[in-house]
C-alpha positions as CSV (number, residue, x, y, z in Angstrom):
1,M,150.2,-12.4,35.8
2,P,148.4,-9.1,34.9
3,P,148.9,-7.5,31.5
4,P,151.1,-4.5,31.1
5,P,149.6,-1.2,32.4
6,S,149.1,0.3,29.0
7,A,146.9,-2.7,28.0
8,M,144.7,-2.5,31.2
9,S,142.1,0.1,31.8
10,P,142.0,1.9,35.2
11,L,138.6,0.2,36.0
12,A,140.1,-3.2,35.3
13,M,143.1,-2.4,37.5
14,Y,140.7,-1.3,40.3
15,R,138.8,-4.6,40.0
16,N,141.9,-6.6,40.1
17,L,143.2,-4.8,43.1
18,V,139.9,-5.2,44.9
19,R,139.9,-8.9,44.0
20,A,143.4,-9.3,45.3
21,A,142.5,-7.4,48.5
22,R,139.5,-9.7,49.1
23,S,141.7,-12.8,48.9
24,F,143.2,-12.1,52.3
25,Q,141.7,-14.4,55.0
26,D,142.5,-12.0,57.9
27,Y,139.8,-9.5,58.4
28,N,142.0,-6.6,59.4
29,V,144.5,-7.1,56.5
30,R,141.6,-7.5,54.1
31,E,139.9,-4.3,55.2
32,Y,143.1,-2.3,55.2
33,A,144.0,-3.4,51.7
34,L,140.5,-2.5,50.5
35,R,140.7,0.9,52.1
36,R,144.1,1.5,50.5
37,V,142.8,0.6,47.1
38,R,139.7,2.8,47.4
39,S,141.5,5.8,48.8
40,G,144.3,5.5,46.2
41,F,141.9,5.6,43.3
42,K,139.8,8.4,44.8
43,E,142.9,10.6,45.4
44,N,144.1,10.1,41.8
45,A,140.7,10.3,40.0
46,S,141.6,13.4,38.1
47,T,145.1,13.2,36.8
48,D,146.7,13.9,33.4
49,A,147.7,11.1,30.9
50,V,151.4,11.1,31.9
51,Q,150.7,10.9,35.6
52,A,148.0,8.2,35.0
53,E,150.5,6.1,33.1
54,L,152.9,6.3,36.0
55,L,150.1,5.5,38.5
56,M,149.1,2.5,36.4
57,H,152.6,1.2,36.5
58,K,152.8,1.6,40.2
59,A,149.4,-0.1,40.6
60,T,150.7,-3.1,38.6
61,K,153.6,-3.4,41.0
62,E,151.2,-3.1,44.0
63,L,148.9,-5.7,42.5
64,R,151.7,-8.2,42.1
65,T,152.9,-7.5,45.7
66,M,149.4,-7.9,47.1
67,Q,148.9,-11.2,45.3
68,R,152.2,-12.5,46.7
69,Q,151.3,-11.2,50.2
70,A,147.9,-12.9,50.1
71,T,149.5,-16.2,49.2
72,V,151.9,-16.0,52.1
73,Y,149.4,-14.7,54.6
74,N,146.9,-17.5,53.6
75,L,149.6,-20.1,54.1
76,Y,150.1,-19.1,57.7
77,A,146.6,-18.0,58.5
78,G,145.1,-19.2,61.7
79,G,141.7,-20.9,61.8
80,M,140.1,-18.3,64.1
81,K,137.9,-15.6,62.7
82,S,137.7,-12.1,64.0
83,I,134.8,-11.2,66.2
84,L,133.5,-9.0,63.4
85,E,133.3,-11.9,61.0
86,T,131.3,-14.2,63.3
87,K,127.6,-14.6,62.7
88,G,125.0,-13.8,65.3
89,V,126.8,-10.9,66.9
90,A,124.3,-8.2,67.7
């Protein structure tokens, strides 16, 4: 379980969200989650302290949700890989 938002830096939160996004086995879901994390942090790069605290709290909720979703998705994931994940595709 991640520490409370006040104890975690934005960089650590970003790393945890990216790590959680990479834990999805499905290519499309994984790339979507990574895009969401990157765009969310880019949009909110320059915010004041009060807004940053609210965003960190929201990010903590998103991290927990993403971890739960990754667990469920990976339980029911199929064995087939996406065409983009196969090697030798030119």
